[in-house]
N, C-alpha and C positions, 0 to 999 in steps of 0.2 A: 692636766690633759687638755690640749688645745683642739681646735677644729681640725688642724692638720693631723694631729695624732689620731683622732677619731677616724678620719678619712683613711689614713694610712693603714691602721689596724683592720678596719672593715674591708678595705680593698685587698689586703693580704688574705683574709678569710675567704673573700669572694673568689680570688684566683685559685684557691684550693678546692672550690666547690664544683662537683660534677654537674650540678644543676646549672650553674652559671656558664660553665664551659659548654655544656650541651645546648643551652639557649643560643649562645653566640654562634656555635657551629651549625646548628640547624637553620638559623636565619640566613647565614651566609650561604648554606647549601641551597636553600630555596631560591635566593636571588640568582645564584649561578645556574640553577636548573631552568629558570625562566629564560635566561640568555641561551642556554643550550637548546631549549625547545624551539626558540624562534630564530635560530641562526640561519635557517634555510627559508624562512618566511619573509623576513624583512632584510634589506641590504644595510639599513642604517641602525646602529645600536641605540640611537636616541629614541627610536620608535619603541624599542623594547623597554627603555627607561620609563616610557609612558605607562606601559603595562605594569612595570615594577612599582610605580607610584600608587596604583590602585591596590596592589597586593599589600604594599606597605601601610597605607592608610587603614586597611581593614585588619591585617594580621599583626602588624608590628606591636600594637598595644598589648596583644596577648603574649608577646615575648618580653615586653617591658614589665608586665605585671609580676611574674615570679621573681624578677630581679629587684623589685621595689617593695612589695607588700609586707615583707617581714622586717624591713629595715629597722623600725622602732618597735613595732608590736611584738616581733619575735623575741627581742631582748627583754621587753616588759614581762612577757609570759614566763620566760625562763628564769627571770630574776637577775640576769647579767647586768641589767641597767642600774641596779642599786650600787654595784661595784663601780661602774663607769662614772656615775654622778656622785659617788662618794669621794672621788678625786677632785682636785681643783679644776672643775669644769662646769660651765653653765649649760643649761638646757638648750639655749640657742646654739651654742657651739656644737653640742651633741647632734641636734637635728640637722644643722648645716653640714656637719662632717659626714653624716649618713647620706645626705643628698649628694654631696660631692663624690663620695665613693660610688654610689649607685649610678650617678649620671656618667661617671667615667666608664663604667662597664657598658652602659647604653651607647655612648659615643663609639666605644671600641667595636661594638656589634655593627654599627652603621659603617664604619671604616672598613672592617674586615669583609663585610658583605659586598660593598661596592668595589673593593679591590678584586674580589673574586669575580664579580660581574664584568669588570673592566678587562681582566685577564682573559676570560672566555670570549668577550667581544673582540679583543685584539687578535686572538688566535683564530677565530672562526667566521667573523662577519666579513662581508664583501667590502664594506667601507670601514676605515679605521675609526675607532671611537675617539670622540673629542674629549680631551682632558678637561677643558673648560666646562663643558656640559655636565660631565660626571662630577666635577668639583662643586658646581652650583647645585646639582641634585643632592650631593652629600651634605652640603650646608643646610638646605631646607629640611632634609630628612633628620639631620642632627638637631635642628631647632624643634622639630616635632617630637623627637625622642626626649629632649630636655623638658619640654612642656609636659609630656606624659609622666616622666620620672618625678618632676616636682609635684604633680597632682597626686600620684600614687604614694609617694613618700609622705605627703601631707595626710592622706587617708590613714596610712600606717601610724603616724604620730598621734592621730586622734583616737586610736583604738588601743585596747589593752589586751586583746586576744587575737591569736592567729586567725581563727575562724571568722571573726568580725572583720579583720583587715582584708581577708580574702574576699568576703562577700561585698565589702565596700568598694574594693578596687574593681572587681568584675562587674559590679552594679554600675559603677561610673563608666566602664567601657561600653556596656550595653546601652546606657543612656546617651552617651556622646557619639557613638558610632552607629550601630544598627537602628536604634530608635530615632536618633536625630536625622540620619540620612534617609530613613524611610524603608529600610529593609524588612521591618516587621509589617506584615500586610494589613493587619486590622488596627492595631494601636501603634501609632508612630507620631512624630512631631506634627505632621500635616493634619492628621485626624484630630489631634488635641487642639490645634489652632482653630480648626473648623468648628469644633464643639464649643470652644470659648466664644468664638464670634457669633455662633447661633444663640448661645445663652444671653449674650449682650445685645442681640438684635442688630448686629452690624456685619460687615464683610471685611475680609482682609485683602488688601491689594497685593498684586504680584510682587511689587517692589518691597513691601513690608515682609512678605513671606520669604523672599530671597535674602533679605537682610538677616532675619532670624535664623534661617538655615545656615548662614555664614558664620554664626557665632560658636559653632563647634570647632575645636582644634583640629579634628580630622578633616572637616570641610575646608578649613583655612589652609591646611597643609596641601590639599590638592590644588587649590587656586594659586598658592604661592609657588608651585612648581613651574608656572608659566614661563619665567625667564630661561628655563632649560631649553625651551623650543624656540627661542628668539631667532627669527630669520628663516625658520623652516616650518612654520605652522601650517602653511598651505600644502605641504607635500604629502600629507596623510589626512584623509577625510575625518578620521576619528579625532585627531589632535585639533584639526580646524574646528570641529563641532564643539569642542570644549573651550578653546582659546581664541577662536577667530573673531575678528571685529573689535572695534573700539568701544569701550564702555566708560561712562562717567560715574557709575554707581560706586559708592564708597566701598562696598563689599567686594568689588573686583580689583581694588587697588592693592598692590603688593604690601605697602606699609601697614594697611589695615589688617591683613591676614597674618603678617608677622606679629603685630600687636596682639591679636586674638590668641595665637599660640603662646606667646610670652605671658599674657595675662592669666591664662589657665594655670600655667606652671607656677608663677609667682604667687597668685592668690590662693591656689590650692595648698602650697607649702606654708604660707603665712597662716591660713586658717587652721591647718594641722598643728602648727607650732603653738598657736594661741590656745588650742584645746589642751595640748600636751603641757604647757606651762602651768595650767590650773589643776592638772591631774594629781591625784594622790598615788604615789608609786609604792607605798609600803603596806 
């Protein structure tokens, strides 16, 4: 049983799952509804893409989570994994096959959702949607999805129970999105950094704080969408407020944010595999 076989069999099972189909369908419906709601508010679909990006950074991980957290842990708890690894198949091939399968579903969700949004924009917006902008947005969103899937499958590989995998995945979500972005009013990354600085008798500069904030894959995703609005940044104040002006800071560079997203996915998957490789399965 090779990586390809693991991925193929897992993808077939996913295609028959109502949970998977529901996740893809609901996410596509949400994106389409954003375009429907704003069709008479903005003439340009790229302005709605800006709002979709904020919904995606906050909500999309919650759709990726149920697609990923049972990838390995579910098979370990049910005992199916003993059969899979009893065949000529390495643990590395097994984990990578599961990742390939789950990331295919994640990418499918991104493509279906943006095709739905593009169709609504084409039919209802005053200005025709730009295929190039939608494609760029899809590419950045796909990378975000790959990053999340790698991280969540890694968590699944590191655990032996469904409940632990679920807690680990949703814990990672709350750490990297609400906590890191500052949505939690009392305890968030900013308050933790201030507490550490106070304990050390020092202060944290704005540039350091900005750099640390940029290390979340969710924050990196938002910054990496800037090329979507190339040439039209100044046409809407909210877009200009987020992307206007030139910056020399490393955390504002496209390559850095792409690297951050990729690093979370790769390192998360590798850490999960390293734990899985040492685990007793019987």
